[in-house]
MARBA-3410 file (N, C-alpha, C, O; in Angstrom, 1 decimal):
127
0.8,-1.2,0.0,0.0,0.0,0.0,0.9,1.2,0.0,1.7,1.4,0.9 ~ 0.7,2.1,-1.0,1.5,3.3,-1.1,1.0,4.3,-0.1,-0.2,4.5,0.1 ~ 1.9,5.1,0.5,1.6,6.1,1.4,1.7,7.4,0.7,2.7,7.6,0.0 ~ 0.8,8.3,0.9,0.9,9.6,0.3,2.1,10.4,0.8,2.5,10.2,2.0 ~ 2.7,11.1,0.0,3.9,11.9,0.4,3.4,13.0,1.3,2.4,13.7,1.0
4.1,13.3,2.3,3.7,14.4,3.2,3.9,15.8,2.5,4.7,15.9,1.6 ~ 3.3,16.8,3.0,3.5,18.1,2.5,4.9,18.5,2.7,5.6,18.0,3.6 ~ 5.5,19.4,1.9,6.8,19.8,2.0,7.1,20.3,3.4,8.2,20.0,4.0 ~ 6.2,21.0,4.0,6.4,21.5,5.4,6.5,20.4,6.4,7.2,20.6,7.5 ~ 5.9,19.3,6.2,5.8,18.2,7.1,7.0,17.3,7.0,7.3,16.5,7.9
7.8,17.4,6.0,8.9,16.4,5.7,10.0,16.5,6.8,10.4,15.5,7.3 ~ 10.4,17.7,7.1,11.5,17.8,8.1,11.1,17.3,9.4,11.9,16.6,10.1 ~ 9.8,17.5,9.8,9.3,17.0,11.1,9.3,15.5,11.1,9.7,14.8,12.1 ~ 8.8,14.9,10.0,8.8,13.4,9.8,10.1,12.8,9.9,10.4,11.9,10.6 ~ 11.1,13.4,9.2,12.5,12.9,9.2,13.1,13.1,10.6,13.8,12.2,11.0
12.8,14.2,11.2,13.4,14.4,12.5,12.9,13.5,13.6,13.7,13.0,14.4 ~ 11.6,13.2,13.5,11.0,12.3,14.5,11.5,10.9,14.4,11.7,10.2,15.4 ~ 11.6,10.4,13.2,11.9,9.0,12.9,13.3,8.7,12.4,13.5,7.7,11.8 ~ 14.2,9.7,12.5,15.5,9.6,11.9,16.3,8.3,12.3,16.9,7.7,11.4 ~ 16.2,8.0,13.5,17.0,6.8,14.0,16.4,5.5,13.3,17.1,4.6,12.9
15.0,5.4,13.4,14.4,4.3,12.8,14.6,4.2,11.2,14.9,3.2,10.7 ~ 14.5,5.4,10.6,14.7,5.5,9.2,16.1,5.0,8.8,16.3,4.2,7.9 ~ 17.1,5.5,9.6,18.5,5.1,9.4,18.7,3.6,9.6,19.4,3.0,8.8 ~ 18.0,3.1,10.6,18.1,1.7,10.9,17.5,0.8,9.8,18.1,-0.2,9.4 ~ 16.3,1.2,9.3,15.7,0.5,8.3,16.5,0.5,7.0,16.7,-0.5,6.3
17.0,1.7,6.6,17.8,1.8,5.4,19.1,1.0,5.5,19.6,0.5,4.5 ~ 19.7,1.0,6.7,20.9,0.1,6.9,20.6,-1.3,6.7,21.4,-2.1,6.1 ~ 19.4,-1.8,7.1,19.0,-3.2,6.9,18.8,-3.5,5.5,19.4,-4.4,4.9 ~ 17.9,-2.7,4.8,17.5,-3.1,3.4,18.6,-2.6,2.4,18.5,-3.0,1.3 ~ 19.5,-1.8,2.9,20.5,-1.3,1.9,21.8,-2.1,2.1,22.8,-1.8,1.3
21.9,-3.0,3.0,23.2,-3.7,3.1,23.3,-4.7,1.9,22.4,-5.1,1.3 ~ 24.5,-5.1,1.7,24.9,-5.9,0.6,24.1,-7.2,0.4,23.6,-7.5,-0.6 ~ 23.9,-7.9,1.5,23.3,-9.2,1.5,21.8,-9.2,1.6,21.2,-10.1,1.0 ~ 21.2,-8.3,2.3,19.8,-8.2,2.4,19.1,-8.1,1.0,18.1,-8.7,0.7 ~ 19.7,-7.2,0.2,19.1,-7.0,-1.2,19.2,-8.3,-1.9,18.2,-8.7,-2.6
20.3,-9.0,-1.9,20.5,-10.3,-2.6,19.4,-11.3,-2.1,18.8,-12.0,-2.9 ~ 19.3,-11.5,-0.8,18.4,-12.5,-0.2,16.9,-12.1,-0.6,16.2,-13.0,-0.9 ~ 16.6,-10.9,-0.5,15.2,-10.4,-0.8,14.9,-10.8,-2.3,13.8,-11.3,-2.6 ~ 15.8,-10.5,-3.2,15.7,-10.9,-4.6,15.5,-12.4,-4.8,14.7,-12.9,-5.5 ~ 16.3,-13.2,-4.0,16.3,-14.6,-4.2,15.0,-15.2,-3.7,14.5,-16.3,-4.1
14.3,-14.5,-2.7,13.1,-15.0,-2.2,11.9,-14.5,-2.9,10.7,-14.8,-2.5 ~ 12.1,-13.7,-4.0,11.0,-13.1,-4.7,10.1,-14.0,-5.4,8.9,-13.7,-5.6 ~ 10.6,-15.2,-5.8,9.8,-16.1,-6.6,9.1,-17.2,-5.8,8.0,-17.6,-6.1 ~ 9.8,-17.6,-4.7,9.3,-18.8,-3.9,10.1,-18.8,-2.6,11.1,-18.1,-2.4 ~ 9.6,-19.7,-1.7,10.3,-19.9,-0.5,11.5,-20.7,-0.8,11.6,-21.5,-1.8
12.5,-20.6,0.1,13.8,-21.4,-0.2,14.3,-21.9,1.1,14.1,-21.3,2.2 ~ 15.1,-23.0,1.0,15.8,-23.5,2.2,17.1,-22.8,2.3,17.6,-22.1,1.4 ~ 17.7,-22.9,3.5,18.9,-22.1,3.9,20.0,-22.4,2.9,20.6,-21.5,2.3 ~ 20.3,-23.7,2.7,21.4,-24.0,1.8,21.2,-23.6,0.3,22.1,-23.3,-0.4 ~ 19.9,-23.7,-0.1,19.6,-23.2,-1.4,19.9,-21.7,-1.5,20.5,-21.3,-2.5
19.5,-21.0,-0.5,19.8,-19.5,-0.5,21.3,-19.3,-0.5,21.8,-18.4,-1.2 ~ 22.0,-20.1,0.2,23.4,-19.9,0.3,24.1,-20.1,-1.0,25.0,-19.3,-1.5 ~ 23.7,-21.2,-1.7,24.3,-21.5,-3.1,23.9,-20.4,-4.1,24.8,-19.9,-4.8 ~ 22.7,-19.9,-4.0,22.3,-18.8,-4.9,22.9,-17.5,-4.6,22.9,-16.6,-5.5 ~ 23.4,-17.3,-3.4,23.9,-16.0,-3.0,25.4,-16.0,-2.8,26.0,-15.1,-2.2
26.1,-17.0,-3.4,27.6,-17.0,-3.3,28.2,-15.7,-3.7,27.7,-15.1,-4.7 ~ 29.2,-15.2,-3.0,30.0,-15.9,-2.0,29.7,-15.7,-0.6,30.6,-15.6,0.3 ~ 28.4,-15.5,-0.2,28.0,-15.3,1.2,28.4,-16.4,2.1,28.4,-17.6,1.6 ~ 28.8,-16.1,3.3,29.2,-17.2,4.2,28.0,-17.6,4.9,26.9,-16.9,5.0 ~ 28.1,-18.8,5.5,26.9,-19.3,6.3,26.6,-18.4,7.5,25.4,-18.1,7.7
27.6,-17.9,8.1,27.4,-17.0,9.2,26.7,-15.7,8.8,25.7,-15.2,9.5 ~ 27.1,-15.1,7.7,26.5,-13.9,7.2,25.1,-14.1,6.7,24.2,-13.3,7.0 ~ 24.8,-15.2,6.1,23.5,-15.5,5.6,22.6,-15.7,6.8,21.4,-15.2,6.8 ~ 23.0,-16.4,7.8,22.3,-16.6,9.0,21.9,-15.2,9.7,20.8,-15.0,10.1 ~ 22.9,-14.4,9.8,22.7,-13.0,10.4,21.8,-12.2,9.6,20.9,-11.5,10.1
21.9,-12.3,8.3,21.0,-11.5,7.4,19.6,-12.0,7.5,18.7,-11.1,7.6 ~ 19.4,-13.3,7.5,18.0,-13.8,7.6,17.4,-13.4,9.0,16.2,-13.1,9.0 ~ 18.2,-13.5,10.0,17.7,-13.1,11.4,17.2,-11.7,11.4,16.2,-11.3,11.9 ~ 18.1,-10.8,10.8,17.7,-9.4,10.7,16.4,-9.1,9.9,15.6,-8.3,10.3 ~ 16.3,-9.8,8.8,15.2,-9.6,7.9,13.9,-10.2,8.6,12.8,-9.6,8.5
14.1,-11.3,9.4,12.9,-11.8,10.1,12.5,-10.9,11.2,11.4,-10.7,11.5 ~ 13.5,-10.4,11.9,13.2,-9.4,13.0,12.4,-8.2,12.5,11.6,-7.7,13.3 ~ 12.8,-7.7,11.3,12.1,-6.6,10.8,10.7,-6.9,10.1,10.1,-6.1,9.6 ~ 10.4,-8.2,10.1,9.1,-8.6,9.6,9.1,-8.7,8.0,8.0,-8.6,7.4 ~ 10.3,-8.9,7.5,10.4,-9.0,6.0,10.4,-10.4,5.5,10.1,-10.7,4.4
10.8,-11.3,6.4,11.0,-12.7,6.0,10.4,-13.6,7.2,10.5,-13.2,8.3 ~ 9.8,-14.7,6.8,9.3,-15.7,7.7,10.2,-16.9,7.7,10.8,-17.2,6.7 ~ 10.3,-17.5,8.8,11.1,-18.8,9.0,10.2,-19.8,9.4,9.5,-19.7,10.5 ~ 10.0,-20.9,8.6,9.1,-22.0,8.9,9.9,-23.2,9.1,10.6,-23.7,8.2 ~ 9.8,-23.8,10.3,10.4,-25.1,10.6,9.4,-26.2,10.4,8.3,-26.2,11.0
9.7,-27.2,9.6,8.9,-28.3,9.3,9.3,-29.5,10.2,10.5,-29.8,10.3 ~ 8.4,-30.2,10.7,8.6,-31.3,11.6,8.9,-32.6,10.8,8.1,-33.5,10.7 ~ 10.1,-32.6,10.3,10.6,-33.8,9.5,11.9,-34.2,10.0,12.6,-33.5,10.8 ~ 12.4,-35.4,9.5,13.7,-35.9,9.9,14.5,-35.9,8.6,14.2,-36.7,7.7 ~ 15.6,-35.2,8.4,16.0,-34.1,9.3,15.1,-32.9,9.2,14.3,-32.8,8.3
15.2,-32.0,10.2,14.3,-30.8,10.2,14.5,-30.0,8.9,15.6,-29.9,8.4 ~ 13.4,-29.5,8.4,13.5,-28.7,7.2,13.0,-27.2,7.6,12.0,-27.1,8.2 ~ 13.8,-26.3,7.1,13.5,-24.9,7.4,13.4,-24.1,6.1,14.3,-24.1,5.3 ~ 12.3,-23.4,6.0,12.1,-22.6,4.8,12.0,-21.1,5.1,11.5,-20.8,6.2 ~ 12.5,-20.3,4.2,12.4,-18.9,4.4,11.6,-18.3,3.2,11.7,-18.8,2.1
10.7,-17.3,3.5,9.9,-16.7,2.5,9.7,-15.2,2.9,9.8,-14.8,4.0 ~ 9.3,-14.5,1.9,9.0,-13.1,2.1,7.6,-12.9,2.7,6.7,-13.7,2.4 ~ 7.5,-12.0,3.6,6.2,-11.6,4.1,5.5,-10.6,3.2,6.2,-10.2,2.2 ~ 4.3,-10.3,3.4,3.7,-9.2,2.6,4.6,-7.9,2.6,4.7,-7.2,1.6 ~ 5.1,-7.6,3.8,6.0,-6.4,3.9,7.2,-6.6,3.0,7.7,-5.7,2.4
7.8,-7.8,3.1,8.9,-8.1,2.2,8.6,-8.0,0.8,9.5,-7.6,0.0 ~ 7.5,-8.5,0.3,7.1,-8.4,-1.1,6.9,-6.9,-1.5,7.2,-6.6,-2.6 ~ 6.4,-6.1,-0.5,6.3,-4.7,-0.9,7.7,-4.0,-1.1,7.8,-3.1,-1.9 ~ 8.7,-4.5,-0.4,10.0,-4.0,-0.6,10.7,-4.6,-1.8,11.6,-4.0,-2.4 ~ 10.3,-5.8,-2.2,10.9,-6.5,-3.4,10.8,-5.6,-4.6,11.8,-5.6,-5.4
9.7,-5.0,-4.9,9.5,-4.2,-6.1,10.5,-3.0,-6.1,11.1,-2.7,-7.1 ~ 10.8,-2.4,-4.9,11.7,-1.3,-4.8,13.1,-1.9,-5.0,13.9,-1.2,-5.7 ~ 13.5,-3.0,-4.4,14.8,-3.6,-4.5,15.1,-4.0,-5.9,16.2,-3.7,-6.4 ~ 14.1,-4.6,-6.6,14.3,-4.9,-8.0,14.5,-3.7,-8.9,15.3,-3.7,-9.8 ~ 13.8,-2.6,-8.6,14.0,-1.4,-9.3,15.4,-0.8,-9.1,16.0,-0.4,-10.0
15.8,-0.9,-7.9,17.2,-0.4,-7.5,18.2,-1.3,-8.2,19.2,-0.7,-8.7 ~ 18.1,-2.6,-8.2,19.0,-3.5,-8.8,19.0,-3.2,-10.3,20.1,-3.2,-11.0 ~ 17.9,-3.0,-10.9,17.8,-2.7,-12.4,18.5,-1.4,-12.7,19.2,-1.3,-13.7 ~ 18.3,-0.4,-11.8,19.0,0.9,-12.0,20.5,0.7,-12.0,21.3,1.2,-12.8 ~ 21.0,-0.1,-11.0,22.4,-0.4,-10.8,23.0,-1.0,-12.1,24.0,-0.7,-12.6
22.2,-2.0,-12.6,22.7,-2.7,-13.8,22.7,-1.7,-15.0,23.7,-1.7,-15.7 ~ 21.7,-0.9,-15.2,21.6,0.0,-16.3,22.7,1.0,-16.2,23.2,1.5,-17.3 ~ 23.2,1.4,-15.0,24.1,2.5,-14.9,25.5,2.0,-14.5,26.4,2.9,-14.3 ~ 25.8,0.7,-14.4,27.0,0.2,-13.9,28.2,0.7,-14.8,29.2,1.2,-14.3 ~ 28.1,0.6,-16.1,29.2,1.0,-17.0,29.5,2.5,-16.8,30.6,2.9,-16.8
28.5,3.3,-16.8,28.7,4.8,-16.6,29.3,5.1,-15.2,30.1,6.0,-15.1 ~ 28.9,4.3,-14.2,29.5,4.6,-12.9,31.0,4.2,-12.9,31.8,4.9,-12.3 ~ 31.3,3.1,-13.6,32.7,2.7,-13.7,33.5,3.8,-14.4,34.6,4.1,-14.0 ~ 33.0,4.3,-15.5,33.6,5.4,-16.2,33.8,6.6,-15.4,34.9,7.2,-15.4 ~ 32.8,7.0,-14.6,32.9,8.1,-13.7,34.0,7.9,-12.7,34.7,8.8,-12.4
34.0,6.7,-12.1,35.0,6.4,-11.1,36.4,6.5,-11.7,37.4,7.0,-11.0 ~ 36.6,6.0,-12.9,37.9,6.0,-13.5,38.3,7.4,-13.8,39.5,7.8,-13.5 ~ 37.4,8.2,-14.3,37.7,9.6,-14.5,38.0,10.4,-13.3,39.0,11.2,-13.2 ~ 37.3,10.1,-12.2,37.5,10.8,-10.9,38.9,10.4,-10.4,39.7,11.3,-9.9 ~ 39.2,9.1,-10.4,40.4,8.6,-9.8,41.6,9.1,-10.6,42.7,9.1,-10.1
41.5,9.4,-11.9,42.6,9.9,-12.7,42.9,11.3,-12.5,44.0,11.8,-12.9 ~ 42.0,12.0,-11.8,42.3,13.5,-11.5,43.4,13.7,-10.6,43.8,14.8,-10.3
END
């Protein structure tokens, strides 16, 4: 559900009141591995090792920490199935799916602009 943009006069108050939470949320969804995991869960639920293979070169520890953070923020669910051996699936929540569209747009933008960014960095570094 899209939220209407606040009036220009209300923006500074909104940012001021929630700046710590905003910074926290942006740190979570903007980190290197959260974006990858959210994209990998966009089509279906996945098991831990499947996510790890799809997200190489992520380490087991980093994937575990990333999934915990995404679950804590209500973006991912963790479902343990009572089987031998236990099976654990991860999936996006409705909130996670609402972020998926934004993450995919950002990833698309990065792909579309990667060559130009490399050129800009090269030119900048040559100065």
